[in-house]
C-alpha positions as CSV (number, residue, x, y, z in Angstrom):
1,P,81.1,105.5,105.9
2,F,79.4,109.0,106.4
3,A,82.4,111.5,106.2
4,A,82.8,114.6,107.5
5,P,85.7,117.4,106.7
6,R,88.2,118.2,109.8
7,S,89.8,121.5,109.9
8,A,93.8,120.8,108.9
9,T,94.3,123.1,112.1
10,S,93.0,120.2,114.8
11,R,95.2,117.5,115.9
12,G,98.8,119.2,115.0
13,G,97.4,120.2,111.4
14,M,96.5,116.7,110.4
15,L,94.2,116.9,107.4
16,R,91.5,114.1,107.6
17,N,87.9,113.2,107.9
18,L,85.8,112.4,110.8
19,W,83.2,109.3,109.8
20,S,80.9,107.3,111.2
21,M,79.7,103.9,109.8
22,A,75.9,103.7,109.4
23,S,73.0,100.9,108.1
24,V,71.1,101.5,105.2
25,K,68.7,99.2,103.8
26,L,69.3,97.8,100.5
27,P,66.3,97.4,98.3
28,V,66.1,94.2,96.4
29,T,62.1,93.9,95.7
30,T,59.2,96.1,96.2
31,N,55.8,95.4,96.8
32,G,57.0,91.6,95.4
33,G,58.5,92.5,92.7
34,D,62.2,92.8,91.3
35,L,63.5,95.6,90.7
36,S,65.8,96.8,87.4
37,G,70.0,97.9,88.9
38,V,69.1,101.2,88.0
39,E,65.8,101.2,90.3
40,R,67.8,99.9,93.3
41,I,70.5,102.2,92.8
42,R,67.9,105.3,93.0
43,L,66.1,103.7,96.0
44,V,69.4,103.6,97.6
45,A,70.4,107.5,96.8
46,K,67.2,108.3,98.1
47,E,67.7,106.4,101.6
48,T,71.3,107.3,101.8
49,A,70.4,111.2,101.1
50,A,67.9,110.8,103.9
51,L,70.4,109.3,106.5
52,K,72.9,112.2,105.6
53,A,70.0,114.9,106.2
54,S,69.4,113.0,110.0
55,W,71.2,113.3,113.0
56,Q,72.1,109.9,112.9
57,P,75.5,110.3,111.3
58,A,76.3,113.2,114.1
59,M,75.4,111.2,116.6
60,L,77.4,107.9,115.9
61,L,80.0,109.9,115.4
62,F,79.7,111.7,119.1
63,M,79.4,107.9,120.0
64,S,82.4,106.3,118.4
65,N,84.3,109.2,119.2
66,Y,83.4,110.1,123.0
67,V,81.1,107.1,124.4
68,L,83.2,103.8,122.9
69,N,86.4,105.4,123.8
70,A,85.4,105.4,127.5
71,L,84.2,102.0,127.4
72,P,86.6,98.9,128.1
73,G,88.2,96.9,125.2
74,F,86.3,93.9,125.8
75,V,83.2,96.1,125.7
76,T,84.2,97.7,122.2
77,R,85.6,94.4,120.7
78,Q,81.9,92.8,121.3
79,I,80.1,95.8,119.6
80,A,82.1,95.7,116.7
81,H,82.1,92.4,116.5
82,D,78.0,92.3,116.9
83,S,77.9,95.3,114.4
84,F,79.8,93.7,111.7
85,S,78.0,90.1,112.3
86,R,74.8,91.8,111.2
87,H,76.0,92.9,107.8
88,S,76.7,91.4,104.4
89,F,79.0,93.9,102.9
90,V,80.2,97.7,103.4
91,I,79.8,100.2,100.9
92,T,81.4,103.5,100.7
93,N,82.2,106.0,98.4
94,V,84.7,108.7,98.1
95,P,84.4,111.4,95.8
96,G,87.7,112.6,94.6
97,P,89.2,115.7,92.5
98,E,87.3,116.2,89.1
99,Q,90.2,117.3,87.4
100,K,93.5,115.2,86.8
101,M,96.2,116.2,89.6
102,H,99.8,115.6,89.4
103,L,102.4,113.9,92.2
104,A,106.1,114.9,91.6
105,G,105.3,116.4,88.2
106,S,103.6,113.0,87.0
107,A,100.3,113.0,86.3
108,I,98.0,110.5,87.7
109,D,96.0,108.7,85.6
110,E,93.6,106.6,87.6
111,C,93.0,106.0,91.3
112,H,91.6,103.1,93.3
113,L,90.5,103.2,96.5
114,L,91.6,99.7,98.2
115,F,90.4,99.0,102.0
116,P,90.7,95.4,103.5
117,N,87.8,95.1,106.2
118,I,86.6,92.0,108.3
119,I,83.5,91.9,105.9
120,P,83.7,92.4,102.3
121,Q,84.4,96.1,101.4
122,L,82.6,97.4,97.8
123,S,84.3,100.8,97.4
124,F,83.2,103.7,94.5
125,L,86.3,106.4,94.2
126,S,85.6,109.0,91.4
127,Y,88.5,110.6,89.9
128,N,88.8,112.7,86.7
129,G,85.3,112.1,85.4
130,T,85.4,108.6,85.8
131,V,84.0,106.3,88.9
132,Y,86.4,103.4,90.2
133,A,85.5,100.5,92.1
134,S,86.7,98.4,93.9
135,I,85.9,95.0,95.9
136,I,87.9,93.5,98.4
137,A,86.7,90.0,99.6
138,A,88.0,86.8,100.6
139,G,86.5,82.9,100.9
140,K,83.0,82.5,100.8
141,A,82.7,86.1,100.4
142,S,84.5,86.0,97.1
143,E,80.9,84.4,96.1
144,L,78.7,87.9,96.8
145,A,81.9,90.0,95.2
146,A,81.2,87.7,92.1
147,A,77.4,88.7,92.1
148,I,78.0,92.4,93.0
149,E,80.6,92.6,90.0
150,R,77.6,90.8,87.2
151,E,75.1,93.4,89.0
152,V,77.0,96.3,88.0
153,L,78.1,95.1,84.6
154,A,74.5,94.5,84.2
155,M,73.3,98.0,85.2
156,E,76.3,99.4,83.2
157,L,74.7,97.9,80.3
158,D,71.4,99.1,81.5
159,V,72.1,102.6,81.8
160,A,73.7,102.4,78.1
161,G,71.0,101.3,76.8
162,N,68.6,103.6,78.2
163,S,70.7,106.8,77.3
164,T,70.3,106.1,73.8
């Protein structure tokens, strides 16, 4: 999801994000050759930066907040079904505080983003200099989740090997 901050004074002072969901191409190969995990991440970053700089997130937000709300429930359910059935998984990232936070006088050591979805959900949350990842999947989607986990671990090794 693409998030845009909403004023704390709107809707009774609630603080929350506005977001819309947009599709992004995920590169697996280029010109018939395999890409390393790090190369794929760079291409995904390029794709998402182009998406965020475009009109598409704002238009999708407008559509979901105003157009979809005016449609009958059976139409919006069909749109949701059609949208999710055309995707393998959802990836989201949430930038968190760069320093350790406290709640009720106790330090928060770790944060995890857990968001169940109707398709597998891969979430990344940064907090206090660390990136936390979670995969929510069930049934056959667990095989996809295991493949993603192997790929992320391979990328960690690749990055560690290239940084020395």
